[in-house]
C-alpha positions as CSV (number, residue, x, y, z in Angstrom):
1,M,21.7,48.9,-0.6
2,L,24.8,49.8,-2.0
3,R,26.5,50.6,0.9
4,T,25.6,47.8,3.0
5,S,26.9,45.2,0.4
6,A,30.4,47.0,0.0
7,F,32.3,44.6,1.8
8,I,31.2,41.5,-0.9
9,I,32.0,44.1,-3.7
10,V,35.9,44.3,-3.3
11,L,36.3,44.5,-6.7
12,M,39.8,45.6,-8.3
13,F,40.3,47.4,-11.7
14,S,42.5,44.8,-13.8
15,S,45.6,46.4,-15.8
16,V,45.5,46.4,-19.2
17,E,48.4,47.5,-21.3
18,L,47.0,50.1,-23.5
19,S,48.9,52.1,-27.0
20,G,46.1,54.1,-27.8
21,A,45.9,57.8,-26.4
22,T,44.2,58.7,-23.9
23,Y,41.4,61.3,-23.7
24,W,38.7,62.8,-21.5
25,I,35.1,63.3,-21.1
26,A,33.0,65.0,-18.4
27,P,28.8,65.9,-18.1
28,T,30.4,69.9,-18.1
29,G,32.7,69.2,-21.4
30,K,32.5,70.9,-24.2
31,T,31.4,69.7,-28.1
32,R,34.8,71.1,-29.1
33,A,37.3,70.3,-27.4
34,T,40.8,68.8,-27.3
35,G,40.0,65.9,-25.0
36,S,42.7,66.7,-22.6
37,E,42.0,66.2,-18.7
38,T,41.7,69.9,-18.7
39,D,39.2,70.6,-21.4
40,P,37.4,67.1,-21.9
41,F,34.9,66.3,-24.6
42,G,31.3,66.6,-23.4
43,L,29.8,63.6,-25.3
44,I,31.7,60.0,-26.1
45,D,29.8,60.6,-29.5
46,N,31.7,63.7,-30.5
47,A,35.3,62.3,-29.1
48,L,35.0,59.3,-31.3
49,K,34.1,61.2,-34.3
50,Q,37.2,63.4,-33.7
51,V,39.4,60.8,-32.6
52,G,38.1,57.7,-33.2
53,G,38.4,54.0,-31.8
54,G,41.6,52.2,-30.6
55,N,41.7,54.9,-27.6
56,T,41.2,55.2,-24.1
57,F,38.2,57.3,-23.1
58,I,38.5,58.4,-18.9
59,F,34.7,59.3,-18.1
60,K,35.0,62.1,-15.1
61,P,32.5,61.6,-12.1
62,G,29.2,62.8,-12.8
63,T,25.7,62.3,-14.3
64,Y,25.7,61.3,-18.0
65,L,22.0,61.9,-18.3
66,G,19.1,61.1,-20.5
67,R,21.2,59.4,-24.0
68,Q,22.3,56.1,-24.9
69,V,26.0,55.8,-25.2
70,T,26.9,53.6,-28.6
71,L,29.4,52.3,-30.3
72,L,29.2,51.8,-33.9
73,R,31.2,49.3,-36.2
74,E,33.6,51.5,-37.2
75,R,34.9,52.7,-33.5
76,A,35.8,49.2,-33.0
77,G,39.8,48.6,-31.2
78,T,42.2,45.8,-31.8
79,P,43.5,43.3,-29.4
80,Q,46.5,45.5,-29.2
81,K,44.5,48.9,-29.4
82,P,41.1,48.1,-27.8
83,T,38.5,50.6,-27.2
84,V,38.1,51.5,-23.7
85,L,35.3,53.5,-21.9
86,K,36.5,53.9,-18.0
87,S,35.2,55.9,-15.2
88,Q,38.1,57.5,-13.6
89,Y,36.6,56.6,-10.4
90,K,34.4,53.2,-10.0
91,Y,31.0,54.0,-10.0
92,E,31.4,57.4,-9.9
93,A,30.5,58.2,-13.9
94,I,26.8,57.4,-13.7
95,I,25.0,56.5,-17.0
96,H,21.4,57.3,-15.9
97,G,18.1,57.3,-17.7
98,S,18.6,56.3,-21.6
99,P,16.1,55.9,-23.9
100,G,17.4,52.9,-25.0
101,H,20.2,50.9,-23.7
102,G,22.7,52.4,-21.0
103,I,25.7,51.4,-23.1
104,S,25.3,49.9,-26.4
105,V,28.3,48.0,-28.2
106,T,27.1,47.6,-32.0
107,D,27.5,44.7,-34.4
108,G,31.2,44.6,-35.7
109,C,32.4,46.9,-32.9
110,E,34.9,44.3,-31.9
111,W,37.7,44.9,-28.8
112,V,35.8,47.0,-26.6
113,I,36.6,47.4,-22.6
114,I,34.0,48.6,-20.5
115,D,35.1,49.8,-17.0
116,G,33.7,50.7,-13.9
117,F,30.5,52.8,-14.8
118,D,27.0,53.1,-12.9
119,I,24.3,52.2,-15.5
120,G,20.6,52.6,-14.1
121,G,17.2,53.3,-15.1
122,A,17.5,52.9,-18.9
123,K,14.4,52.2,-20.7
124,L,15.9,48.4,-22.0
125,D,18.8,47.0,-21.1
126,G,22.1,47.9,-19.2
127,V,24.6,47.1,-21.4
128,Y,23.6,45.5,-24.5
129,V,26.6,43.8,-27.1
130,N,26.6,42.4,-30.5
131,A,29.9,41.9,-30.8
132,D,33.2,39.7,-30.2
133,H,35.7,40.4,-27.8
134,T,33.9,42.7,-25.7
135,V,34.8,42.9,-21.7
136,I,32.4,44.2,-19.1
137,R,33.9,44.8,-15.5
138,N,33.5,46.5,-12.3
139,C,30.3,48.1,-13.3
140,R,27.2,48.3,-11.1
141,I,24.5,47.9,-13.4
142,H,20.7,48.0,-12.0
143,N,17.0,49.3,-12.1
144,N,17.2,49.2,-15.6
145,A,14.1,47.8,-17.7
146,G,15.3,45.1,-19.4
147,Q,18.3,43.1,-18.4
148,G,21.2,44.3,-16.6
149,I,23.6,42.4,-19.4
150,M,22.3,41.0,-23.1
151,V,25.1,39.6,-25.3
152,H,23.4,38.2,-28.9
153,G,25.6,35.2,-29.8
154,E,29.4,36.4,-29.8
155,K,32.7,34.9,-28.8
156,G,35.4,35.7,-26.6
157,V,33.2,38.3,-24.1
158,V,34.4,38.4,-20.6
159,I,32.0,39.9,-17.7
160,E,33.6,39.9,-14.6
161,N,33.6,41.7,-11.3
162,N,30.2,43.9,-11.8
163,L,27.6,43.9,-9.6
164,I,24.1,43.8,-11.6
165,E,21.2,44.1,-9.5
166,Y,17.2,44.8,-9.6
167,N,17.4,45.1,-13.1
168,G,13.9,43.9,-15.7
169,T,10.3,44.6,-15.2
170,H,9.0,41.1,-16.2
171,I,9.3,37.5,-14.4
172,Q,10.0,35.7,-17.6
173,F,11.5,37.8,-20.2
174,D,14.2,39.7,-18.1
175,H,17.2,38.6,-16.4
176,G,20.4,39.7,-14.8
177,I,22.8,38.6,-17.5
178,Y,21.2,37.2,-20.6
179,A,24.0,36.0,-23.2
180,Y,24.6,33.2,-25.5
181,G,27.4,32.3,-27.5
182,S,31.0,31.0,-27.1
183,G,34.4,30.9,-25.3
184,F,32.6,33.5,-22.6
185,T,34.0,34.2,-19.0
186,F,31.4,35.1,-16.3
187,R,33.9,35.7,-13.5
188,N,33.3,37.6,-9.6
189,N,30.2,38.8,-10.3
190,V,27.3,39.5,-7.6
191,I,24.0,38.6,-9.6
192,R,21.2,39.6,-7.1
193,F,17.3,40.4,-6.7
194,N,16.8,40.7,-11.0
195,S,13.3,40.2,-12.3
196,S,14.1,36.4,-13.4
197,I,16.7,34.6,-14.1
198,G,20.4,35.5,-12.3
199,L,22.2,34.0,-15.2
200,H,20.4,33.1,-18.6
201,L,22.5,31.6,-21.3
202,Y,19.7,30.8,-23.8
203,P,20.0,29.4,-26.7
204,R,23.2,28.1,-26.5
205,L,26.6,28.2,-25.2
206,A,29.6,26.6,-25.9
207,N,33.7,26.3,-24.3
208,S,32.4,29.2,-21.4
209,T,33.2,29.9,-18.0
210,I,31.4,30.4,-14.5
211,E,33.1,30.8,-12.1
212,A,33.2,32.4,-8.7
213,N,29.9,34.2,-8.7
214,L,27.4,34.9,-5.9
215,I,24.0,34.6,-7.3
216,Y,21.4,35.1,-4.9
217,G,17.9,36.7,-4.4
218,N,16.5,35.9,-8.2
219,P,13.2,34.5,-8.6
220,R,13.5,31.9,-11.0
221,W,16.9,29.9,-11.6
222,G,20.4,31.1,-10.3
223,I,21.9,29.6,-13.3
224,L,19.7,28.4,-16.5
225,L,22.4,27.3,-19.6
226,Y,21.1,25.7,-22.7
227,S,24.3,23.6,-23.5
228,T,25.3,24.1,-27.8
229,P,24.7,20.4,-28.8
230,E,27.2,18.0,-29.6
231,V,29.8,20.7,-28.3
232,G,28.7,21.9,-24.6
233,S,31.8,21.8,-22.7
234,N,31.0,24.3,-20.6
235,R,32.7,24.8,-16.4
236,I,30.3,26.1,-13.7
237,V,32.8,25.9,-10.5
238,N,32.9,27.8,-7.4
239,N,29.9,29.7,-7.8
240,T,27.5,30.1,-4.3
241,I,23.9,30.2,-5.7
242,V,21.3,30.8,-2.9
243,Q,17.6,31.7,-2.4
244,N,17.2,31.7,-6.0
245,G,13.8,30.4,-7.0
246,S,16.0,27.1,-8.2
247,G,19.6,26.4,-8.7
248,I,21.4,25.3,-11.9
249,A,19.7,24.4,-14.6
250,V,21.3,22.6,-17.8
251,K,19.6,22.1,-21.2
252,D,20.8,18.9,-23.2
253,P,24.3,18.9,-21.2
254,H,27.0,17.7,-23.0
255,N,30.5,17.6,-21.5
256,E,29.7,19.8,-18.8
257,I,31.8,20.6,-15.5
258,I,29.5,21.3,-12.5
259,V,32.5,21.3,-9.5
260,N,32.5,23.0,-6.1
261,N,29.6,25.0,-5.8
262,I,27.5,25.4,-3.0
263,V,23.6,25.6,-4.0
264,V,21.5,26.1,-1.1
265,D,18.1,27.4,-0.5
266,N,16.9,27.5,-4.1
267,T,13.4,26.8,-3.5
268,H,11.6,30.1,-3.7
269,W,10.1,29.8,-7.2
270,K,6.5,28.5,-6.4
271,F,5.0,27.5,-9.7
272,H,7.2,24.0,-10.3
273,K,9.2,22.1,-8.4
274,L,12.3,22.5,-9.6
275,E,16.1,20.7,-8.5
276,T,19.1,21.4,-6.8
277,I,21.3,20.9,-10.0
278,E,18.9,19.4,-12.7
279,R,19.0,18.6,-16.3
280,L,16.3,19.6,-19.0
281,G,15.8,17.4,-21.4
282,G,18.1,15.4,-23.7
283,D,19.8,12.4,-22.3
284,N,21.4,12.4,-18.8
285,F,24.5,14.6,-18.2
286,Q,26.9,13.3,-20.9
287,G,30.9,13.0,-20.3
288,G,32.4,15.9,-18.0
289,E,31.7,15.8,-14.2
290,I,29.5,16.9,-11.3
291,D,30.9,16.4,-8.1
292,Y,32.1,18.3,-4.8
293,N,29.0,19.9,-5.0
294,L,27.5,20.8,-1.4
295,C,24.1,21.1,-1.6
296,I,20.5,21.6,-0.4
297,P,18.4,19.5,-0.9
298,S,20.2,17.3,-2.6
299,S,20.2,16.5,-6.2
300,K,18.0,14.0,-7.3
301,T,18.7,14.3,-11.1
302,V,22.5,14.3,-10.8
303,G,22.5,11.3,-8.6
304,S,25.6,10.1,-6.7
305,Q,28.6,12.9,-6.2
306,P,31.1,10.7,-4.5
307,H,32.4,14.1,-3.0
308,G,29.8,15.7,-2.4
309,L,28.0,17.2,0.7
310,S,24.5,18.2,2.0
311,V,25.1,20.4,4.9
312,D,24.6,23.5,6.7
313,P,27.3,25.6,4.7
314,L,27.3,27.8,7.7
315,F,27.2,31.2,6.0
316,L,28.3,34.3,8.0
317,D,25.0,36.0,7.8
318,P,23.0,35.2,4.8
319,M,20.0,37.7,6.2
320,K,22.6,40.4,5.3
321,G,24.1,38.9,2.1
322,A,27.3,37.8,4.0
323,F,27.8,34.8,2.0
324,Y,31.2,34.3,3.8
325,L,32.3,30.8,5.3
326,K,32.3,30.5,9.0
327,K,35.1,28.9,11.2
328,G,34.1,25.1,11.0
329,S,32.2,25.3,7.8
330,S,32.0,21.8,6.1
331,A,32.9,23.6,2.7
332,I,36.4,24.5,3.7
333,G,39.0,22.7,1.8
334,K,36.4,20.0,0.4
335,G,36.8,21.4,-3.4
336,S,38.5,19.9,-6.5
337,K,41.9,21.5,-7.3
338,D,41.5,20.2,-10.8
339,Y,38.5,23.0,-11.6
340,A,39.1,25.4,-9.2
341,P,39.9,29.1,-10.8
342,A,43.2,30.3,-10.9
343,R,41.9,33.3,-8.9
344,D,39.7,33.9,-6.0
345,F,36.9,36.1,-6.2
346,F,39.2,38.7,-4.2
347,N,41.6,38.2,-7.4
348,R,44.4,36.3,-5.1
349,P,45.8,32.9,-6.1
350,P,45.1,29.9,-3.7
351,P,47.1,28.6,-1.6
352,P,49.3,25.8,-3.2
353,D,49.1,23.3,-0.5
354,K,45.4,23.1,0.6
355,S,42.3,22.1,-1.7
356,P,40.4,24.7,-2.2
357,D,36.7,25.6,-0.7
358,L,33.4,25.4,-2.1
359,G,31.6,28.3,-3.3
360,C,33.0,31.7,-4.1
361,F,34.3,32.9,-1.5
362,P,37.2,31.3,0.5
363,Y,37.3,30.7,4.2
364,D,39.2,34.1,5.5
365,E,39.3,34.8,9.2
366,S,40.0,38.8,8.8
367,L,36.0,38.5,7.0
368,L,34.3,37.7,9.8
369,I,35.8,40.7,12.4
370,P,33.0,43.3,13.0
371,E,35.4,45.7,11.3
372,A,35.1,44.4,8.2
373,R,31.5,44.9,8.9
374,E,30.9,48.1,9.5
375,S,30.0,49.4,6.8
376,W,26.9,47.2,6.6
């Protein structure tokens, strides 16, 4: 499945200005080592004990089997010198079969970056975070028994450019991402085929952005957001949410922005009649804006969207997970510039002279040619 979907996982490593030292980790490394590329540490625990946080640790390709990677409070970084765990090549450092979480960032271990790993087979969550200002990017997080990613009540967390799939063992409790807090960014992720909800933001979320994600094939909601009472102010923009049990739901919304999304064919939850975009409890949507969304079926809860659509978006090949827009799609150029992300799913700035397309994938004719799909 990874090979067949490589065409939609074109995720670039982001550059970060780092002032800490660089050390190396390898499955065949030694307990006592210098941490150089030719003399790598065997375990991140030993490396952190010897050199501390605020440094970059490059993991060489290979399988790191049967151990939980744990970052304790004393290994925290700073804004200028984060603690960075990075796979040398994307997906080639494999953290597999942990008896707990795949990677655990414990309380107080702030300013950590987790970049480029393949994390699977953990008995609990793939990545568990209990600290502010954590970044999880460019990872494939899959086949873990609990959540793909779990974040407990923190702030300033960024989750971007990840493939999060096949996580969980329970249709009620195990989600692609399960998180709550404030000031989060969920950007450019593919979240699919998890046991319950794609993106479950409970019991509260405020001042956060959910943009340019592809969320499909999850048996319950694509996005379920519990807005922080009297605060809210979350933005759900330019996502493609398809073939889930239901689409988008917001509990007690307050100043939410829900704009430029494609929300179609989310009718797979058989036990309850749900809505395309819906409000759960509380008053109607207060403040904010809900418009410019393409919804099938039209959302009765939201009511009138002056610029909304309810037409076939003309996906290229949804049966193969290809949710690119074909030529002639009504979603092309029908979005609002006011709320569009600064960069698209492929990390490109939008053309300054046109309105944005709806959904996470902007129309690009080069993506439709057969050569772009050879890896299917």
